[in-house]
LUMKOL-640709 format. One record per atom (N, C-alpha, C, O): x, z, y; residue in one letter. Coordinates in steps of 0.001 Angstrom, whole numbers, plus 500000, padded with zeros to 6 digits. Example, Ala and Ser with C-alpha at 12.3 -4.5 7.8 and 13.67 -1.06 7.14 Angstrom:
513190507800494310a;512300507800495500a;513200507800496700a;514236508465496681a;512850507080497750s;513670507140498940s;512900507870500030s;513409508039501138s;
! end
This chain:
977598657850833605m;977643657205834907m;979054657208835446m;979877658039835061m;979333656271836344s;980649656188836961s;981009657485837658s;980139658180838183s;982307657813837661a;982772659009838353a;982605658869839860a;982728659857840584a;982321657642840357e;982120657415841773e;980740656808841993e;980623655619842289e;979677657634841848p;978322657097841927p;978013656452843259p;977284655462843311p;978568657010844369e;978272656429845669e;978782654991845746e;978124654115846307e;979965654765845173a;980515653412845189a;979651652466844369a;979409651325844764a;979189652955843222a;978344652108842379a;977039651777843071a;976562650644842995a;976451652767843752l;975171652545844414l;975309651606845600l;974356650917845964l;976484651575846201a;976673650747847378a;977156649339847046a;977330648505847934a;977369649088845756a;977946647802845360a;977030646650845723a;975806646785845695a;977622645522846061d;976844644347846427d;976411643580845190d;976964643749844103d;975414642739845380v;975018641819844328v;976183640871844078v;976874640507845030v;976434640453842830p;977518639511842567p;977415638273843456p;976309637826843760p;978545637717843873p;978526636601844831p;977940635333844223p;978617634644843460p;976703635020844550d;976057633801844089d;975129633316845183d;975167633825846304d;974307632352844873v;973407631786845874v;972488632857846441v;972191632864847636v;972038633768845571t;971131634823846023t;971790635693847082t;971159636031848083t;973053636062846873t;973770636871847851t;973851636147849191t;973684636769850240t;974104634849849168r;974179634096850413r;972826634070851112r;972746634162852337r;971769633945850324l;970436633985850916l;970180635317851589l;969644635370852696l;970571636410850911m;970392637735851481m;971198637860852777m;970699638389853770m;972434637379852767s;973296637534853927s;972767636754855114s;972836637235856245s;972241635564854884e;971707634744855952e;970531635418856655e;970308635208857847e;969789636221855913q;968613636847856489q;968899638257856992q;968057638847857670q;970067638808856675a;970408640168857111a;970998640099858518a;972198640305858701a;970154639807859511a;970608639594860883a;971141640885861489a;970726641982861117a;972078640731862438f;972631641839863213f;973377642862862351f;973511644017862756f;973861642464861181g;974607643382860332g;973776644534859828g;974274645656859728g;972514644286859507a;971602645347859061a;972158646074857848a;972594645445856884a;972141647419857899v;972680648211856803v;971713648241855625v;972129648502854496v;970435647981855865v;969418647964854809v;969157646520854407v;968910645681855273v;969206646209853111p;968945644831852673p;967553644386853099p;966629645199853121p;967387643125853434p;966078642643853872p;965097642506852713p;965491642359851556p;963831642556853047i;962789642236852068i;962527640739852165i;962039640259853188i;962842640012851127v;962575638577851121v;961148638407850605v;960923638093849436v;960190638623851509q;958775638649851151q;958219637236851198q;957585636823852169q;958474636515850129t;958011635136850040t;957588634835848616t;958108635422847667t;956641633918848469s;956218633535847126s;957049632386846576s;957194632251845361s;957603631545847472l;958370630393847002l;959543630127847918l;959638630695849006l;960443629255847468f;961634628876848204f;961663627352848302f;961307626657847351f;962088626838849455t;962091625391849662t;963512624846849602t;964484625602849591t;963613623521849563f;964890622847849356f;965025621680850322f;964037621104850777f;966278621346850624e;966543620255851566e;966408618896850908e;965988617931851547e;966764618815849625t;966741617518848934t;966145617680847543t;966060618785847006t;965736616554846975v;965230616577845602v;966340616982844642v;966093617689843665v;967560616536844918a;968684616876844047a;968925618391844033a;969209618972842986a;968810619019845204e;968986620474845279e;967879621191844508e;968125622175843810e;966660620680844647m;965530621274843927m;965687621073842421m;965381621969841635m;966160619901842027e;966375619598840613e;967420620531840017e;967271620989838884e;968474620814840773a;969519621723840300a;968971623131840144a;969330623835839200a;968110623548841057a;967516624884840955a;966587624976839755a;966557626000839073a;965824623911839488f;964946623905838317f;965750624029837029f;965278624601836047f;966972623487837039a;967816623558835844a;968368624959835632a;968753625300834513a;968419625789836688d;968946627151836578d;968135628073837484d;968661628596838466d;966845628278837158p;965965629047838047p;966318630518838140p;965872631194839067p;967116631042837194m;967487632436837265m;968693632659838176m;969071633800838440m;969297631572838655h;970435631682839559h;970007631377840993h;970368632102841920h;969252630322841171r;968765629914842499r;967258630126842526r;966549629490841746r;966741630990843388p;965299631263843409p;964466630021843663p;964803629191844507p;963395629909842937v;962431628823843089v;961066629395843441v;960386628919844351v;960684630434842693y;959356631036842827y;959520632515842505y;960185632854841526y;958934633405843302t;959222634836843170t;958759635416841844t;959244636477841449t;957847634768841147r;957489635261839812r;958690635197838868r;958740635932837882r;959641634335839159g;960849634249838342g;962008635018838942g;962559635918838309g;962385634660840180r;963537635283840819r;963254635494842298r;962555634701842928r;963807636579842845n;963688636863844261n;964929637649844674n;965348638544843939n;965527637347845819p;966778638017846201p;966676639529846298p;967603640227845887p;965565640064846836t;965439641513846943t;965339642155845564t;965913643215845315t;964604641499844677v;964501641996843305v;965866641945842631v;966243642870841910v;966603640870842864q;967937640762842270q;968881641848842781q;969749642312842041q;968718642251844026a;969563643318844563a;969345644607843785a;970304645298843441a;968079644935843505f;967793646125842695f;968329645964841286f;968965646879840763f;968086644821840659e;968523644605839281e;970036644737839146e;970528645316838178e;970770644201840113a;972231644267840051a;972729645709840161a;973656646101839452a;972116646498841045k;972532647889841202k;972213648715839960k;973026649532839529k;971013648499839379l;970647649245838178l;971554648871837016l;971985649739836257l;971846647571836872a;972754647131835809a;974113647801835949a;974710648214834955a;974597647909837165m;975894648547837381m;975839650022837001m;976769650536836379m;974766650704837367l;974643652122837046l;974578652359835540l;975122653346835047l;973922651470834811e;973794651623833359e;974957650996832599e;975005651080831372e;975888650372833301g;976990649708832621g;976552648485831850g;977119648164830805g;975537647799832364a;974971646629831692a;975462645346832349a;975872645342833510a;975413644266831592a;975783642971832148a;974684642422833048a;974956641684833995a;973429642789832744d;972306642225833500d;971110643161833363d;971099644050832511d;970116642956834200a;968891643750834150a;967740642893834642a;967932641921835372a;966541643273834227r;965346642558834677r;964280643541835118r;963894644435834366r;963803643367836355g;962779644235836900g;961385643779836516g;961130642583836377g;960488644733836347f;959101644458835995f;958158645233836902f;958581646114837651f;956878644896836827a;955870645485837705a;955498646911837322a;954832647594838100a;955904647375836157s;955630648744835726s;956555649092834576s;957187648218833981s;956627650392834268g;957410650800833107g;956855650211831826g;957619649793830956g;955524650171831694m;954924649599830481m;955168648104830393m;955296647571829291m;955237647412831524a;955570645987831497a;956991645784830988a;957265644842830244a;957898646677831397a;959283646598830917a;959356646874829422a;960047646162828692a;958643647908828958i;958635648237827532i;958012647094826734i;958562646675825716i;956865646590827194s;956202645485826500s;957104644258826441s;957219643605825404s;957740643956827571g;958617642791827599g;959790642927826657g;960165641971825979g;960381644130826612a;961532644361825739a;961148644262824273a;961939643782823460a;959956644705823921l;959524644652822526l;959073643254822127l;959481642738821087l;958230642642822956l;957640641357822583l;958645640213822625l;958418639173822008l;959743640385823335a;960762639337823373a;961544639251822074a;962173638230821797a;961511640322821267f;962368640355820073f;961612640592818770f;962201640483817695f;960333640910818840l;959556641171817631l;958526640083817405l;957993639509818354l;958253639807816154k;957251638795815791k;956426639314814633k;956745640349814047k;955371638601814304a;954497638997813207a;955298639180811921a;956113638331811560a;955058640293811236g;955772640602810004g;956972641495810196g;957516642019809224g;957397641681811441d;958533642566811708d;958100644026811658d;956922644352811804d;959080644891811449r;958825646331811458r;959651646988812549r;960856646766812667r;958969647802813341l;959590648589814393l;959631650048813945l;958640650565813430l;960763650711814135v;960884652140813870v;960966652846815214v;961774652472816064v;960130653868815414a;960106654614816673a;960118656104816390a;959589656559815376a;960719656852817287v;960736658307817135v;959372658876817522v;958651658311818345v;959040660015816903r;957813660718817254r;957921661301818670r;959012661412819230r;956785661662819220h;956717662272820559h;957289661362821632h;957885661837822599h;957113660072821471l;957541659151822509l;956471659052823594l;955399659646823476l;956767658306824641y;955856658130825765y;954487657688825242y;954403656701824510y;953411658400825603p;952095658112825006p;951634656668825130p;951080656124824174p;951848656024826286d;951392654645826417d;952224653683825564d;951717652651825126d;953496654013825326a;954296653209824400a;953732653334822987a;953657652352822249a;953338654549822621y;952689654765821319y;951424653927821207y;951183653302820174y;950610653908822267r;949358653157822224r;949610651659822131r;948855650944821473r;950663651178822782l;951037649775822646l;951402649455821206l;950975648437820661l;952195650326820590m;952686650078819236m;951579650163818197m;951608649438817203m;950612651031818413t;949524651197817441t;948294650368817802t;947309650360817064t;948350649679818924g;947227648861819366g;947555647386819338g;947391646727818311g;948020646863820468l;948280645435820598l;949290644942819579l;949072643906818951l;950399645667819400m;951431645180818482m;950936645151817049m;951314644272816275m;950097646103816694e;949510646089815356e;948624644864815169e;948621644249814103e;947865644510816219r;947019643311816154r;947856642041816028r;947405641051815452r;949078642073816568l;949968640911816472l;950726640856815148l;951538639956814935l;950467641804814267g;951112641801812957g;952466642467812930g;953264642218812027g;952739643325813923i;954008644052813981i;953749645487813562i;952969646193814203i;954391645919812500e;954197647275811974e;955126648246812688e;956286647926812945e;954614649435813008t;955445650488813589t;955436651697812674t;954377652162812253t;956633652209812366v;956794653411811567v;957370654487812475v;958411654283813100v;956693655642812552f;957152656747813389f;957881657777812524f;957395658174811464f;959057658202812998v;959855659157812234v;960296660304813142v;960346660167814364v;960605661408812529d;961192662540813235d;962636662177813583d;963475662032812694d;962919662033814863g;964247661597815282g;965346662583814975g;966522662221815001g;964992663833814681e;966005664826814326e;966394664735812859e;967400665316812450e;965610664012812058d;965878663838810631d;966582662499810437d;965938661463810273d;967915662535810458l;968687661291810386l;968538660590809045l;968634659365808970l;968303661356807985t;968079660729806668t;966780659939806673t;966733658812806181t;965726660527807228a;964451659825807314a;964571658592808199a;963980657551807911a;965336658714809273l;965539657564810150l;966264656443809419l;965877655279809529l;967311656782808674a;968060655770807928a;967175655075806901a;967253653859806732a;966332655845806214d;965427655250805231d;964451654292805903d;964180653209805384d;963923654691807057a;962942653855807751a;963579652601808333a;962913651576808482a;964878652676808667c;965556651537809293c;965857650412808313c;966148649291808732c;965793650689807040d;966076649651806038d;965078648510806185d;963893648676805899d;965553647360806627g;964690646197806803g;963984646131808146g;963209645205808385g;964235647098809034a;963578647105810342a;964256646109811285a;965455645849811186a;963461645566812193a;964001644631813173a;964470645342814432a;965365644861815126a;963866646485814727m;964165647170815977m;963920648664815823m;963069649090815042m;964686649460816588v;964512650914816626v;964325651321818079v;965124650967818946v;963247652077818333y;962905652504819683y;963146654005819796y;962578654793819041y;964000654395820754l;964463655781820845l;964169656396822198l;964134655704823216l;963958657705822197e;963901658530823396e;964670659816823103e;964470660438822060e;965539660207824013s;966199661505823897s;966532661998825292s;967388661426825966s;965852663072825736p;964832663827825005p;963512663067824931p;963284662107825667p;962654663520824028t;961368662871823830t;960355663357824864t;960638664252825661t;959187662757824834s;958124663123825769s;957359664342825273s;957290664595824070s;956789665090826199m;955928666252825976m;956636667452825353m;956551668557825889m;957345667255824210l;958045668376823575l;959552668351823834l;960237669334823553l;960072667260824357f;961444667170824867f;962502667552823840f;963421668321824123f;962351666996822643h;963348667201821600h;964610666416821943h;964546665243822311h;965748667076821818l;967036666441822082l;967584665891820773l;967739666635819805l;967880664599820734h;968337663933819515h;969826663612819583h;970433663605820654h;970385663352818429d;971771662894818329d;971743661374818530d;971737660602817571d;971728660972819799l;971545659560820122l;972646658664819550l;972324657609819004l;973928659030819646p;974958658162819050p;974764657963817551p;974962656859817043p;974375659034816829a;974151658894815388a;972952658000815108a;972995657180814192a;971892658145815878q;970714657297815705q;971057655824815930q;970643654955815163q;971809655563816977i;972191654177817302i;973074653591816211i;972937652419815862i;973979654400815673e;974852653919814604e;974054653608813344e;974341652625812661e;973057654429813028i;972200654166811869i;971479652840812046i;971409652039811114i;970951652608813222a;970255651352813486a;971211650167813412a;970862649111812886a;972412650346813939r;973394649256813914r;973757648870812493r;973844647687812163r;973974649898811633r;974315649599810232r;973178648877809522r;973413648097808599r;971950649135809950a;970800648474809336a;970542647087809931a;969661646363809467a;971303646725810948g;971128645424811574g;969938645362812516g;969435644277812808g;969483646513812995a;968316646578813878a;968747646692815334a;969731647359815651a;968013646046816197l;968233646155817629l;967781647537818097l;966779648054817605l;968502648139819036t;968127649465819530t;967728649396821000t;968399648764821815t;966617650064821319i;966141650191822691i;965985651686822980i;965401652415822179i;966499652135824110v;966417653550824490v;965697653665825824v;966074653014826799v;964656654498825867d;963998654835827123d;964814655934827789d;964908657047827273d;965405655616828941n;966301656547829633n;965680657085830917n;966397657530831813n;964352657049831012s;963690657460832254s;963927658927832566s;964085659282833734s;963956659801831546w;964065661241831779w;965407661612832410w;965450662363833385w;966488661093831861a;967826661491832310a;968322660675833489a;969119661161834291a;967862659448833597s;968349658482834576s;969795658105834249s;970428658774833433s;970326657055834862p;971733656705834604p;972719657768835068p;973885657740834674p;972269658708835901v;973162659762836379v;973599660668835235v;974756661088835185v;972680660974834311f;972963661965833278f;973020661406831862f;973266662162830922f;972800660111831682q;972920659529830339q;973054658013830461q;972365657371831254q;973960657458829652n;974163656004829629n;974119655506828192n;975161655398827545n;972930655200827683p;972784654802826274p;973587653560825887p;974027653448824743p;973784652629826818l;974538651421826472l;975984651751826127l;976588651087825284l;976538652761826764s;977915653162826455s;978013653792825076s;979103653906824515s;976863654207824525l;976825654789823181l;976577653743822105l;976564654064820917l;976380652491822517g;976170651414821563g;974771650847821527g;974509649921820759g;973849651376822344a;972490650833822378a;972515649395822885a;973398649011823651a;971540648610822450d;971470647215822876d;970761647053824215d;971182646261825058d;969681647808824403l;968899647710825622l;968498649104826086l;968339650018825277l;968338649254827380v;967816650502827940v;966644650137828846v;966702649158829591v;965574650940828773v;964412650712829631v;964178651933830507v;964532653056830148v;963575651689831659h;963214652756832581h;961818652514833118h;961441651379833408h;961061653576833247s;959949653559834179s;960568653819835541s;960844654965835894s;960784652766836299a;961445652901837594a;960562653622838605a;961025654004839680a;959296653805838262s;958384654595839104s;958864656030839220s;958511656729840170s;959669656477838258k;960058657879838182k;961303658137839036k;961255657956840253k;962399658550838432y;963550658992839214y;964246657860839967y;964807658101841037y;964228656645839447l;964902655556840149l;964289655358841524l;964998655102842498l;962973655476841601s;962286655418842888s;962434656752843612s;962998656823844704s;961914657813842981g;962083659160843513g;961157659539844644g;961264660645845173g;960240658649845038h;959391658924846193h;957897658797845891h;957076658917846800h;957539658561844648s;956129658474844238s;955342657452845054s;954167657660845357s;956001656346845408d;955303655303846153d;955510653918845543d;955222652899846170d;956015653902844309t;956348652632843662t;955948652685842193t;956159653697841524t;955377651609841697v;955158651449840257v;956025650276839815v;955841649152840282v;956977650540838909a;957936649502838527a;958613649879837217a;958541651026836776a;959261648916836608g;960033649140835393g;961239648229835379g;961323647289836169g;962178648503834480v;963380647679834398v;963950647768832991v;963854648805832335v;964540646681832540v;965261646607831264v;966682646164831573v;966883645256832380v;967675646793830941a;969072646422831160a;969778646271829830a;969435646944828858a;970772645383829784g;971520645180828555g;972428643981828644g;972772643524829734g;972819643466827474r;973707642311827418r;973032641061827987r;971808640940827977r;973847640150828475t;973343638946829123t;972417638148828214t;971354637705828647t;972813637962826952e;972000637131826066e;970659637771825742e;969678637066825506e;970603639099825726l;969340639775825455l;968399639683826661l;967204639428826506l;968945639892827854i;968126639760829058i;967667638317829222i;966555638066829687i;968516637373828844e;968138635967828933e;966960635653828012e;966095634848828358e;966929636284826853q;965793636075825938q;964506636636826540q;963437636045826392q;964615637781827222i;963451638326827925i;963024637377829041i;961834637131829235i;964013636843829778n;963711635880830846n;962978634660830313n;962034634171830933n;963418634175829162t;962890632932828631t;961532633098827967t;960631632286828181t;961379634152827156l;960175634286826337l;959065635098826990l;957887634868826716l;959429636040827846v;958434636997828334v;958137636839829818v;956980636695830212v;959174636865830635l;958967636928832078l;958107635783832612l;957175636049833371l;958373634514832253p;957554633432832817p;956111633438832307p;955200633019833021p;955901633910831080s;954587633796830456s;953657634950830786s;952469634738831029s;954182636170830798l;953333637336831047l;953158637610832534l;952150638184832944l;954126637208833339g;953965637305834785g;954025638701835361g;953590638910836494g;954551639668834619a;954588641051835112a;955818641263835973a;956657642112835672a;955924640490837044k;957139640508837865k;957145641680838826k;956095642200839202k;958341642088839217l;958536643136840221l;958416642496841602l;959032641463841863l;957631643102842480s;957432642535843818s;958639642810844703s;959346643795844487s;958891641955845700p;960016642191846606p;959919643530847334p;960930644213847496p;958713643920847777f;958588645176848507f;958899646363847612f;959587647290848039f;958397646354846360d;958707647440845439d;960206647481845133d;960792648559845030d;960825646305844988a;962274646268844754a;963024646863845936a;964015647569845747a;962568646590847140w;963196647148848331w;963075648674848349w;964022649368848718w;961911649195847952l;961739650640847860l;962666651243846801l;963182652346846982l;962873650529845708l;963748651024844646l;965215651049845096l;965946651988844782l;965638650027845825v;966999650027846368v;967189651232847284v;968239651873847269v;966163651536848083r;966208652728848923r;966338653992848074r;967147654869848376r;965538654081847012g;965571655263846166g;966902655474845479g;967341656613845320g;967553654396845069l;968831654524844364l;969913655141845236l;970863655726844716l;969786655022846544r;970824655563847424r;970959657075847294r;972051657619847462r;969867657750846999t;969908659214846907t;969787659720845476t;969649660925845261t;969835658827844498l;969614659216843111l;970534660343842640l;970023661321842095l;971857660270842814p;972717661366842321p;972400662708842969p;972432663740842298p;972093662709844263l;971788663962844958l;970472664543844469l;970369665747844231l;969468663689844320r;968170664171843842r;968255664700842423r;967669665736842109r;968980663996841560m;969072664428840171m;969798665759840047m;969443666577839198m;970804665988840877a;971496667280840853a;970538668409841212a;970593669483840613a;969669668175842176r;968691669204842565r;967646669413841471r;967313670553841148r;967122668317840894h;966156668446839793h;966775669220838627h;966122670074838026h;968029668918838313h;968735669592837213h;968795671094837452h;968396671879836592h;969292671495838621a;969480672916838900a;968150673656838991a;967996674734838418a;967196673082839706s;965906673756839878s;965129673803838569s;964500674812838252s;965174672711837809g;964455672680836541g;964958673723835561g;964165674409834915g;966274673845835449l;966838674842834542l;966516676264835000l;966239677134834175l;966552676499836303e;966251677833836820e;964807678216836511e;964547679333836063e;963879677313836741i;962469677593836444i;962261677762834943i;961499678630834517i;962932676943834140a;962799677044832678a;963283678408832189a;962635679022831341a;964408678887832709r;964937680195832295r;963958681321832651r;963755682243831862r;963366681243833816r;962429682297834219r;961148682243833396r;960594683281833033r;960683681043833103l;959489680922832262l;959749681491830870l;958867682114830279l;960955681279830344a;961284681772829001a;961226683293828938a;961021683857827863a;961402683959830060d;961364685426830095d;960003685974830514d;959817687188830585d;959057685086830790h;957755685550831288h;956881686015830121h;956802685318829109h;956224687170830233p;955421687693829113p;954206686837828759p;953662686981827664p;953775685966829639r;952596685157829369r;952940683742828918r;952075682869828845r;954224683530828617v;954695682229828128v;955183682386826693v;956002683257826398v;954676681539825809a;955041681612824393a;956330680844824095a;957213681354823405a;956439679626824612t;957580678758824297t;957882677874825490t;956974677441826200t;959157677610825708v;959581676663826738v;960305675514826057v;961221675728825263v;959891674297826371h;960507673102825786h;961331672398826869h;960856671473827528h;962555672849827033h;963512672220827944h;964739671876827107h;965305672764826470h;965168670609827089p;966229670209826149p;967581670857826390p;968420670864825489p;967821671402827576l;969119672013827864l;969091673536827822l;970136674180827914l;967908674111827685l;967772675564827744l;968444676220826543l;968223675818825401l;969265677230826810n;969947678012825767n;970843677160824875n;971022677472823698n;971399676105825417r;972328675238824675r;973682675231825375r;973758675204826603r;974732675256824591t;976070675092825158t;976538673651825059t;977435673231825790t;975926672889824148e;976247671472824001e;974991670658824279e;973918670949823751e;975139669630825118w;973988668816825515w;974011667423824907w;973271666546825352w;974842667204823906g;974891665893823269g;975332664820824238g;976353664968824909g;974570663740824318s;974936662614825170s;974538662827826623s;974853661996827475s;973853663925826919l;973445664230828286l;974558664956829034l;975258665791828461l;974716664638830306t;975643665388831153t;974884666250832154t;975493666934832977t;973578666218832086g;972733667018832953g;971283666769832587g;970992666035831643g;970379667373833328g;968969667251833005g;968130666958834221g;968617666964835352g;966863666700833977s;965943666412835067s;965010667603835273s;965240668685834732s;963971667396836050g;963040668471836336g;961809668468835469g;960875669225835733g;961773667633834430l;960581667478833595l;960744668213832271l;961683667948831520l;959822669144831983f;959805669824830693f;958418670425830503f;957533670215831333f;958222671160829436s;956904671732829170s;957043673167828676s;958112673598828245s;955929673893828753f;955896675241828198f;954500675519827659f;953509674980828151f;954440676369826640a;953168676773826049a;952833678170826527a;953667679073826465a;951612678348827004v;951186679680827437v;950906680544826217v;950646680031825129v;950962681852826404d;950673682791825322d;949147682991825265d;948617684057825577d;948481681924824855g;947024681911824817g;946544680561824342g;947293679822823702g;945286680227824652d;944705678991824156d;944645677929825250d;945207678100826332d;943948676820824947a;943832675721825908a;943115676152827173a;943425675668828261a;942157677062827037a;941428677538828211a;942362678272829168a;942243678147830387a;943300679045828596m;944256679741829452m;945184678747830151m;945496678913831330m;945620677722829432a;946469676701830044a;945742676037831209a;946335675756832251a;944464675794831017r;943666675200832088r;943574676131833294r;943672675684834437r;943385677425833037q;943310678402834125q;944621678481834901q;944623678592836127q;945731678422834174v;947036678451834839v;947170677246835773v;947594677384836920v;946810676083835276c;946910674865836093c;946009674950837324c;946409674562838422c;944804675456837136d;943877675587838269d;944359676610839287d;943987676549840458d;945194677557838838g;945692678591839731g;946917678199840533g;947371678970841378g;947464677015840286l;948657676564840990l;948300675987842352l;947224675416842532l;949202676138843301s;948978675542844621s;950121674606845025s;949865673482845459s;951381675051844890l;952506674151845193l;952646673072844131l;952923671917844453l;952459673435842880f;952416672444841806f;951066671744841882f;950025672372841692f;951084670454842157r;949846669690842192r;949535669180840789r;950442668997839977r;948258668950840506l;947857668421839206l;947888666900839261l;947221666293840100l;948650666288838382g;948745664833838401g;949584664301837262g;950362665029836644g;949412663017836996v;950224662333835991v;951516661853836653v;951741662083837841v;952341661198835881s;953636660692836324s;954538661853836724s;954189663017836525s;955705661532837292w;956715662513837663w;957903661760838250w;957909660530838290w;958897662497838700g;960127661882839196g;960233661835840702g;961280661472841238g;959147662203841409g;959187662191842860g;959651663513843433g;960160664373842714g;959471663665844735h;959910664877845418h;958993666052845135h;959401667204845282h;957737665775844724e;956733666822844579e;956726667390843158e;957061666701842195e;956333668667843054s;956203669313841746s;954794669089841216s;953820669124841969s;954698668858839898l;953433668486839274l;953214669273837987l;954163669721837343l;951952669428837630a;951579670036836349a;950547669155835672a;949685668565836322a;950652669076834346f;949725668274833549f;949419669025832257f;950324669228831448f;948165669446832035p;947825670147830796p;947691669170829628p;947001668156829733p;948354669483828518a;948340668585827369a;946934668332826843a;946669667293826238a;946037669280827074q;944665669124826596q;944032667838827126q;943237667206826430q;944380667447828354l;943806666234828934l;944259664982828202l;943599663944828264l;945384665080827509g;945847663926826745g;944997663637825531g;945205662628824857g;944046664498825239r;943172664320824069r;941761663902824455r;940895663785823588r;941516663677825731t;940138663529826170t;939763662123826606t;938729661940827249t;940581661115826271q;940221659747826591q;939497659139825388q;940136658831824383q;938184658961825472p;937436658455824310p;937848657035823943p;938028656173824802p;937989656824822645g;938305655492822144g;939752655084822288g;940101653940821997g;940612656002822738v;942026655685822932v;942857656447821910v;942687657654821734v;943761655730821235s;944618656362820244s;945488657425820903s;946140657151821911s;945508658638820346q;946152659762820990q;947349660291820203q;947171660880819136q;948576660087820719p;949751660656820040p;949765662176820072p;950431662803819248p;949031662787821024f;948994664241821102f;948415664830819815f;948890665854819324f;947390664177819274d;946791664647818027d;947675664296816827d;947903665128815949d;948166663060816800v;948957662586815665v;950225663419815496v;950621663734814374v;950859663773816609f;952146664463816556f;952033665957816829f;953027666617817130f;950814666487816723d;950600667935816790d;951133668564818078d;951816669587818042d;950819667951819198v;951145668563820484v;950134669679820729v;948932669410820736v;950574670920820931p;949631672046821050p;948764671943822298p;949198671433823331p;947527672436822187t;946586672353823308t;946897673351824404t;946382673220825515t;947733674352824121n;948081675342825154n;949361674961825896n;949982675806826540n;949753673690825807l;950992673202826416l;950712672687827830l;949690672048828079l;951628672972828742i;951581672451830106i;952905671741830388i;953976672338830278i;952819670471830749r;954028669750831170r;954167669909832681r;953206669707833423r;955357670270833128i;955572670389834568i;956754669537835005i;957692669295834246i;956678669099836234h;957820668443836871h;958234669292838052h;957456669503838982h;959467669779838010v;960013670593839090v;960618669644840117v;961612668968839852v;960001669607841289g;960420668677842320g;961551669213843177g;962406669962842705g;961545668820844444l;962650669141845342l;962334670299846277l;963112670593847185l;961195670961846061e;960867672120846887e;961808673289846548e;962583673224845594e;961721674344847344e;962561675514847097e;962179676168845764e;961003676465845552e;963141676400844861p;962828676987843555p;962112678332843651p;961240678625842833p;962467679145844633e;961815680455844763e;960334680303845076e;959507681058844566e;960001679337845907d;958594679086846220d;957847678604844983d;956718679023844725d;958481677727844224l;957854677204843006l;957653678320841981l;956623678381841310l;958649679202841869w;958519680281840895w;957391681237841272w;956642681681840402w;957263681556842548r;956167682432842970r;954817681809842639r;953882682507842247r;954722680503842798d;953471679798842478d;953160679901840988d;952030680214840612d;954152679640840135l;953951679718838689l;953657681146838237l;952740681379837450l;954428682084838730d;954258683486838337d;952866684003838709d;952228684707837927d;952411683650839894r;951092684070840338r;949986683464839454r;949040684154839074r;950117682182839136a;949094681527838322a;949082682068836895a;948016682234836302a;950268682346836340l;950328682898834977l;949724684300834913l;948983684620833984l;950034685106835875n;949532686484835876n;948030686565836121n;947369687509835687n;947500685560836824a;946075685577837146a;945204684991836033a;943992685205836016a;945805684270835123a;945017683573834079a;944538684549832994a;943867684139832047a;
! end
């Protein structure tokens, strides 16, 4: 990330028609960008409308394609990731689906690291398989295996750290292997955020985020975003965005712009509190293993910091993990993460959706594992909650 994050977060949208539209509606010098809550945009003449139809991504026509408030968020995220352009979506999975389906076709092979986001795994082994797109999962720490799998692959999908077990990978080496194989690289950067990792600066082609997480930071938005080179985002605009319709709403974009203002401050707190809780858990007699990518490391690879999301295995079985979760009070039980609140999620629940393909089983995620998100509460209060629940289980 830029050495001046506040300046990057405060940057304006590039000067174009959209910026003028925003300025016209920002009455009285409002410091907060307006919500352009409209489904369509009108024109003074047929010639003006015809010109907009010729370049709908520059001049808004219909909010399913472009909207000034959405563009404000996209421009800020692109700047934070060092990207030429970005595209907002209605969810993280919409962003992932759009990024994959815009570049893969029947007969192509996708290489993905193990322990990736569970719903991304289900997409790859479900819908994409039905479309004739093969996915090969590899251990991202085994660079030889990755290189072998990349031979003839069209795309490589990466996470570092990974989901649930939070393995830290050599992201620059992985990206270079994919580049030599001629494969497009996509990196999910939701865990680190642009504050602590910039995959595009390492050579990645595209970066995706579940913007519901740290980019929002308030647990009141479901959104996603893809960022990268102009021609790649344009392909997503052309092939995916108009047809699938998974557009980001103006109100959600406005909430995301709000969230980005405090992103560096929030991430610094998540980093410090998460590491402190991880260190204490590692010393607790009722904890078997702590999976935090920065714990007990002097080198963090491509990361310059960490978030509040990691996991630990209790010194017992799945029943004990369940008891620990039930004994928590400040840590609420819930899915997702990235907001102000601390959360716990027992891995055992990831195995209990009937008829749904489960990466927890395929990738040997232990049943005594608990994923936690350390929020913005006082670390001492959070530790007392965890310590009490562990001792009582």
